[in-house]
C-alpha positions as CSV (number, residue, x, y, z in Angstrom):
1,M,0.0,0.0,0.0
2,I,2.9,2.4,0.7
3,R,4.2,1.9,-2.9
4,L,0.7,2.3,-4.3
5,L,0.1,5.5,-2.4
6,F,3.5,6.9,-3.3
7,G,3.0,6.0,-7.0
8,A,-0.5,7.6,-6.9
9,L,0.9,10.8,-5.3
10,C,3.7,11.1,-7.8
11,A,1.3,10.5,-10.7
12,G,-1.2,13.0,-9.4
13,S,1.5,15.7,-9.1
14,A,3.0,14.9,-12.5
15,L,-0.4,15.2,-14.0
16,L,-0.1,18.9,-13.5
17,T,2.4,19.0,-16.3
18,V,-0.5,18.6,-18.7
19,V,-3.6,19.7,-16.7
20,Q,-4.1,23.3,-15.4
21,A,-3.9,23.7,-11.7
22,P,-7.3,24.2,-10.0
23,T,-6.0,26.0,-6.9
24,H,-3.2,28.4,-6.0
25,R,-1.3,25.7,-4.0
26,L,-1.5,23.3,-6.9
27,W,-0.2,26.0,-9.2
28,L,2.9,26.0,-7.1
29,V,3.2,22.3,-7.5
30,A,2.7,22.7,-11.3
31,L,5.5,25.2,-11.3
32,G,7.8,22.7,-9.7
33,V,6.9,19.7,-11.9
34,T,7.1,21.7,-15.1
35,E,10.5,23.4,-14.5
36,W,12.2,20.7,-12.3
37,G,10.6,17.7,-13.9
38,H,13.9,16.4,-15.3
39,W,15.0,16.1,-11.6
40,L,11.6,14.9,-10.2
41,A,11.4,12.1,-12.8
42,L,13.8,10.1,-10.8
43,L,11.7,10.1,-7.6
44,P,8.7,8.0,-8.8
45,L,11.1,5.3,-10.0
46,L,11.7,4.4,-6.4
47,V,8.6,2.2,-6.7
48,F,10.7,-0.2,-8.8
49,L,12.9,-1.2,-5.8
50,P,13.1,-5.0,-5.4
51,G,9.8,-6.6,-4.7
52,W,7.7,-4.4,-6.9
53,R,6.1,-7.5,-8.5
54,D,5.2,-9.2,-5.2
55,S,1.6,-7.9,-5.0
56,W,-1.1,-6.2,-7.2
57,G,-0.7,-3.1,-5.1
58,R,3.0,-2.9,-5.7
59,R,2.5,-3.6,-9.4
60,V,-0.1,-0.8,-9.8
61,G,2.1,1.5,-7.8
62,A,5.0,0.7,-10.2
63,M,2.9,1.5,-13.2
64,L,1.8,4.8,-11.6
65,G,5.4,5.6,-10.8
66,L,6.4,5.0,-14.4
67,T,3.5,7.2,-15.6
68,A,4.7,9.9,-13.3
69,A,8.3,9.7,-14.5
70,I,7.1,10.0,-18.2
71,L,4.9,12.9,-17.4
72,S,7.6,14.7,-15.4
73,L,9.9,14.5,-18.4
74,S,7.2,15.7,-20.8
75,P,7.9,19.5,-20.3
76,L,11.5,18.9,-21.3
77,L,10.4,16.9,-24.4
78,R,8.0,19.8,-25.3
79,A,10.8,22.3,-24.9
80,V,13.1,20.7,-27.4
81,P,11.2,21.8,-30.6
82,V,10.7,25.3,-29.1
83,A,14.4,25.6,-28.5
84,S,15.2,24.5,-32.0
85,R,13.0,27.2,-33.5
86,V,14.1,30.1,-31.3
87,P,17.3,31.1,-33.2
88,G,15.4,31.5,-36.5
89,Q,12.5,33.3,-34.8
90,L,14.8,35.8,-33.2
91,A,16.7,36.4,-36.4
92,A,13.5,36.9,-38.3
93,A,12.0,39.3,-35.8
94,F,15.1,41.4,-34.8
95,G,17.9,40.5,-37.2
96,Q,21.1,38.5,-36.7
97,S,23.0,39.6,-33.6
98,T,26.0,38.5,-31.5
99,P,25.3,38.5,-27.8
100,R,27.7,40.1,-25.4
101,S,30.2,37.9,-23.5
102,A,33.1,38.4,-21.1
103,T,36.0,36.4,-19.6
104,G,34.4,33.6,-17.7
105,A,30.9,34.7,-18.8
106,P,30.2,33.4,-22.3
107,A,26.8,33.8,-24.0
108,R,24.5,30.9,-24.1
109,P,25.7,28.5,-26.9
110,A,22.2,27.2,-27.6
111,A,18.7,27.8,-26.4
112,L,18.7,24.5,-24.5
113,V,21.9,23.0,-23.1
114,Y,21.0,19.6,-21.6
115,P,23.9,19.2,-19.1
116,D,23.0,22.7,-17.7
117,L,19.6,21.4,-16.6
118,W,21.5,19.5,-13.9
119,R,24.8,21.3,-13.4
120,G,23.4,24.8,-13.6
121,V,24.2,27.9,-15.6
122,G,27.1,29.7,-14.0
123,S,28.2,33.3,-13.9
124,P,31.0,35.2,-12.1
125,R,30.1,37.2,-9.1
126,V,29.2,40.9,-9.7
127,S,29.0,44.0,-7.6
128,V,25.6,44.9,-6.2
129,Q,24.9,48.4,-4.8
130,T,21.6,49.6,-3.3
131,V,20.7,53.3,-3.8
132,A,17.6,55.4,-3.2
133,Y,16.4,56.8,-6.5
134,A,13.5,58.9,-5.1
135,T,11.5,59.7,-2.0
136,K,7.7,59.5,-2.3
137,D,5.1,59.9,0.5
138,E,8.0,60.2,3.0
139,Q,9.5,56.8,2.1
140,K,12.6,56.1,0.1
141,L,12.4,54.0,-3.1
142,W,15.4,51.8,-3.7
143,L,17.0,50.1,-6.6
144,D,19.8,47.5,-6.7
145,L,22.6,48.1,-9.2
146,Y,24.3,45.0,-10.6
147,Q,27.6,45.6,-12.4
148,Y,30.5,43.4,-13.3
149,E,32.6,45.6,-11.0
150,A,31.9,48.7,-8.9
151,P,32.8,51.7,-11.1
152,T,35.8,53.8,-10.1
153,S,37.1,56.9,-11.8
154,E,39.9,55.0,-13.4
155,A,37.6,52.3,-14.7
156,L,35.1,54.8,-16.0
157,K,37.8,56.5,-18.1
158,A,39.1,53.2,-19.4
159,R,35.9,51.6,-20.6
160,P,32.9,52.7,-22.7
161,A,29.6,53.4,-21.0
162,A,27.5,50.2,-20.8
163,P,23.9,49.8,-21.8
164,G,21.4,49.4,-19.1
165,I,18.6,47.0,-18.2
166,V,15.8,48.2,-15.9
167,V,14.2,45.2,-14.1
168,I,10.7,45.5,-12.6
169,H,9.4,42.8,-10.3
170,G,5.9,41.2,-10.3
171,G,3.6,40.5,-7.4
172,S,0.1,41.6,-8.5
173,W,1.1,45.2,-7.9
174,Q,0.6,44.5,-4.2
175,N,3.7,42.6,-3.1
176,G,6.9,41.2,-4.5
177,A,10.5,42.6,-4.2
178,R,13.3,43.8,-6.4
179,T,15.5,41.0,-5.0
180,E,13.3,38.3,-6.6
181,L,14.7,36.1,-9.4
182,A,18.0,38.0,-9.3
183,T,20.0,35.3,-11.1
184,L,19.2,36.8,-14.5
185,N,20.4,40.2,-13.2
186,T,23.7,38.7,-12.2
187,Y,24.0,36.9,-15.4
188,L,23.5,40.0,-17.5
189,A,25.7,42.2,-15.4
190,A,28.5,39.7,-15.7
191,R,28.3,40.2,-19.5
192,G,28.7,43.9,-19.4
193,Y,25.2,45.4,-18.7
194,V,24.3,47.8,-15.9
195,V,21.2,46.2,-14.4
196,A,18.9,48.2,-12.2
197,A,16.3,46.2,-10.2
198,L,13.8,48.6,-8.6
199,S,11.2,48.7,-5.9
200,Y,8.0,50.7,-6.4
201,R,5.0,51.8,-4.4
202,L,2.4,49.0,-4.0
203,A,-1.4,48.9,-4.2
204,P,-3.9,49.2,-2.6
205,Q,-2.2,51.9,-0.6
206,W,-0.8,53.5,-3.7
207,P,-3.0,52.6,-6.7
208,F,-2.3,53.4,-10.3
209,P,-0.5,55.4,-11.6
210,A,1.9,55.5,-8.6
211,A,3.9,52.4,-9.7
212,R,4.2,53.7,-13.2
213,D,5.4,57.1,-12.0
214,D,8.0,55.3,-9.8
215,V,9.4,53.5,-12.8
216,R,9.7,56.8,-14.7
217,D,11.5,58.3,-11.8
218,A,13.9,55.4,-11.6
219,I,14.8,55.9,-15.3
220,A,15.2,59.6,-14.7
221,Y,17.6,58.8,-11.8
222,L,19.7,56.4,-14.0
223,K,20.0,59.0,-16.7
224,A,20.9,61.8,-14.3
225,N,23.6,59.7,-12.7
226,A,24.7,57.9,-15.9
227,V,28.3,59.2,-15.9
228,S,29.1,58.0,-12.3
229,L,27.4,54.7,-13.0
230,G,29.3,54.0,-16.2
231,L,25.9,53.8,-17.9
232,D,25.0,54.9,-21.4
233,P,21.7,56.8,-20.8
234,Q,20.6,56.5,-24.4
235,R,20.7,52.7,-24.5
236,L,18.2,51.2,-22.1
237,V,15.9,48.2,-22.1
238,L,13.0,47.6,-19.7
239,L,12.3,44.1,-18.4
240,G,9.4,43.1,-16.2
241,R,7.6,40.0,-15.0
242,S,3.8,39.7,-14.6
243,A,2.7,43.0,-13.0
244,G,6.2,44.3,-13.6
245,G,5.8,43.5,-17.3
246,Q,2.7,45.6,-17.5
247,L,4.6,48.5,-16.0
248,A,7.6,47.9,-18.4
249,L,5.4,47.8,-21.4
250,L,3.3,50.8,-20.3
251,V,6.3,53.1,-19.6
252,A,8.1,52.0,-22.8
253,Y,5.1,52.5,-25.0
254,E,3.7,55.6,-23.3
255,T,6.8,57.7,-23.0
256,Q,8.1,57.3,-26.6
257,D,11.5,57.8,-25.1
258,R,14.1,57.0,-27.8
259,A,16.6,56.0,-25.1
260,I,14.3,53.0,-24.4
261,R,15.5,50.7,-27.2
262,G,13.3,47.7,-26.3
263,V,11.2,46.0,-23.7
264,V,10.9,42.4,-22.4
265,A,7.7,41.2,-20.7
266,F,7.2,37.8,-19.0
267,Y,3.6,36.5,-18.7
268,T,2.1,39.9,-18.6
269,P,-1.4,41.4,-18.7
270,A,-1.4,43.9,-21.5
271,D,-5.2,44.6,-21.7
272,M,-6.7,45.4,-18.4
273,R,-10.3,45.3,-19.6
274,F,-9.8,41.9,-21.1
275,A,-8.2,40.7,-17.9
276,Y,-11.3,41.8,-15.9
277,A,-13.7,40.3,-18.4
278,N,-11.8,37.0,-18.4
279,P,-10.8,36.4,-14.8
280,S,-8.7,33.5,-13.5
281,K,-10.3,30.9,-11.3
282,P,-10.9,32.5,-7.9
283,A,-9.3,29.4,-6.2
284,V,-6.1,30.1,-8.1
285,I,-6.0,33.9,-7.8
286,D,-8.6,36.7,-7.3
287,S,-7.6,38.5,-10.5
288,R,-10.7,40.8,-10.4
289,G,-10.0,41.8,-6.8
290,I,-6.4,42.5,-7.7
291,L,-7.3,44.7,-10.6
292,R,-9.8,46.7,-8.5
293,A,-7.2,47.3,-5.8
294,Y,-4.6,48.4,-8.4
295,L,-6.8,50.5,-10.6
296,G,-9.3,51.8,-8.1
297,G,-12.4,50.0,-9.1
298,S,-14.0,48.0,-11.9
299,P,-14.0,48.9,-15.6
300,D,-17.5,50.3,-15.2
301,E,-16.4,52.5,-12.3
302,V,-13.1,53.8,-13.7
303,P,-13.1,53.0,-17.5
304,G,-10.5,55.6,-18.3
305,V,-8.0,54.2,-15.8
306,Y,-8.3,50.7,-17.3
307,D,-7.7,52.1,-20.8
308,A,-4.7,54.2,-19.6
309,A,-3.2,51.2,-17.8
310,S,-3.4,48.9,-20.9
311,P,-0.2,48.8,-22.9
312,L,-2.2,47.2,-25.8
313,N,-3.9,50.6,-26.3
314,L,-0.6,52.4,-26.7
315,V,1.0,50.4,-29.5
316,A,2.0,52.8,-32.3
317,R,4.5,53.4,-35.0
318,G,7.1,54.5,-32.5
319,T,6.7,51.5,-30.1
320,P,10.1,49.9,-29.4
321,P,10.9,46.3,-30.2
322,T,9.2,43.9,-27.9
323,L,10.0,40.4,-26.7
324,V,7.1,38.7,-24.9
325,V,7.5,35.4,-23.1
326,H,4.4,33.5,-21.9
327,G,3.6,29.9,-20.8
328,G,0.9,28.2,-22.8
329,R,-0.9,26.9,-19.7
330,D,-0.6,29.9,-17.5
331,E,-3.4,29.8,-14.9
332,L,-2.8,33.3,-13.5
333,V,-2.4,35.5,-16.6
334,F,-3.8,33.8,-19.7
335,P,-1.5,33.6,-22.7
336,A,-4.3,35.3,-24.7
337,Q,-2.9,38.5,-23.2
338,S,0.4,38.1,-25.1
339,E,-1.3,36.7,-28.2
340,R,-3.5,39.9,-28.4
341,L,-0.5,42.1,-27.8
342,A,1.5,40.3,-30.6
343,V,-1.4,40.8,-33.0
344,R,-1.5,44.5,-32.2
345,L,2.3,44.9,-32.7
346,A,2.0,43.1,-36.0
347,Q,-0.7,45.4,-37.1
348,A,1.4,48.4,-36.3
349,G,4.4,46.8,-38.1
350,R,6.6,46.9,-35.0
351,P,9.5,44.4,-34.4
352,H,8.4,41.8,-31.9
353,L,8.5,38.1,-30.9
354,F,5.9,36.2,-28.9
355,L,7.9,33.4,-27.4
356,R,5.2,30.9,-26.4
357,L,6.3,28.0,-24.1
358,P,3.6,25.3,-24.3
359,W,4.5,23.4,-21.2
360,A,5.1,26.4,-18.9
361,T,3.0,28.1,-16.3
362,H,3.2,31.5,-14.6
363,G,6.6,32.2,-13.0
364,C,8.3,29.6,-15.2
365,D,11.7,31.4,-15.1
366,V,12.0,30.8,-11.4
367,N,14.3,28.0,-12.2
368,F,17.1,29.7,-14.1
369,N,18.5,26.4,-15.2
370,G,15.2,24.9,-16.3
371,P,13.7,24.7,-19.8
372,C,11.9,28.1,-19.5
373,G,14.9,29.8,-17.8
374,Q,17.4,28.6,-20.4
375,I,15.3,29.4,-23.5
376,S,14.2,32.8,-22.2
377,T,17.8,33.7,-21.3
378,Y,19.0,32.8,-24.7
379,A,16.3,34.9,-26.3
380,I,16.9,37.9,-24.0
381,E,20.6,37.9,-24.8
382,R,20.1,38.0,-28.5
383,F,17.3,40.5,-28.2
384,L,19.5,42.8,-26.2
385,A,22.3,42.4,-28.7
386,A,19.9,43.4,-31.5
387,V,18.4,46.5,-29.9
388,L,21.5,47.6,-28.0
389,P,24.3,47.4,-30.6
């Protein structure tokens, strides 16, 4: 019975690689089995320890364990064709580019490097400084600056100014932190970018447009202090995840600032009216409640705010190149959001790529070494090389 129950538990968990999670806790399980499945596939094989044929319960448990192992590997198997297509898709969307590299910090050689799934993707250590970029409502707003080395006057004279990446965290506009998922920040800084990961004021205490204005202020701070930071103020890219992606797209599209050369958005809501009209399952996340807290009401109550907060509405001829990454089975922010944005960008004739990851769910890049983490990092490197020559 122990083997039977263990096999059933493994199979039930692995089933979330192909079935959407019905609750928030099971979404977290789904995130684990889709991005660490190549590790977890080993666990259910324990049911094949000696004696697995001795009873019907052990035999059934063994079959359930085998099913779980196969399902756990299925995200990786589905990632293989995606990885093979990515180089051509990037070249078609943004042109051929050679990503930046440095001593001990090479660019990704391929979209999916199988040994790295287990041994990890390494980067040299970088300098991280925390500075206040603004004071709002009597509180300081902070950003973390990631650089290959802390700039000195001698170093600033000896090397050209580096392009900058502004990173905006997610968290439903109500929580989250600039320190989340910092591995990508370190990776990019080690390859010669100045990476600024910022905090911003959170809803419901500070509803829209407070967070948007904070992102603008962070960009203004970076530009004003560019010389001392070793930063090129005319070569910036915004990168955001989930709620942070909405802010990145909004600021990049709204300001029409030529210094913002591109924007990267992970699993992002781009049309706020559509998000309210097509909510997630309440057991997974109260998406309507989150939107009301962030935007100050429903679309019927504050229609202008919903329109102003929707990057989809701001796509125009001057919209910067855009890379959108979204999981095909995202339970929190439906992939239709990125599909609709891609259609609007195509209609406007703007360079873009919608990188759809069929196996992935919300937050898929949490495992930097996993299928989503590797493929998205490969795409980001080449996108940055194309828009920040």
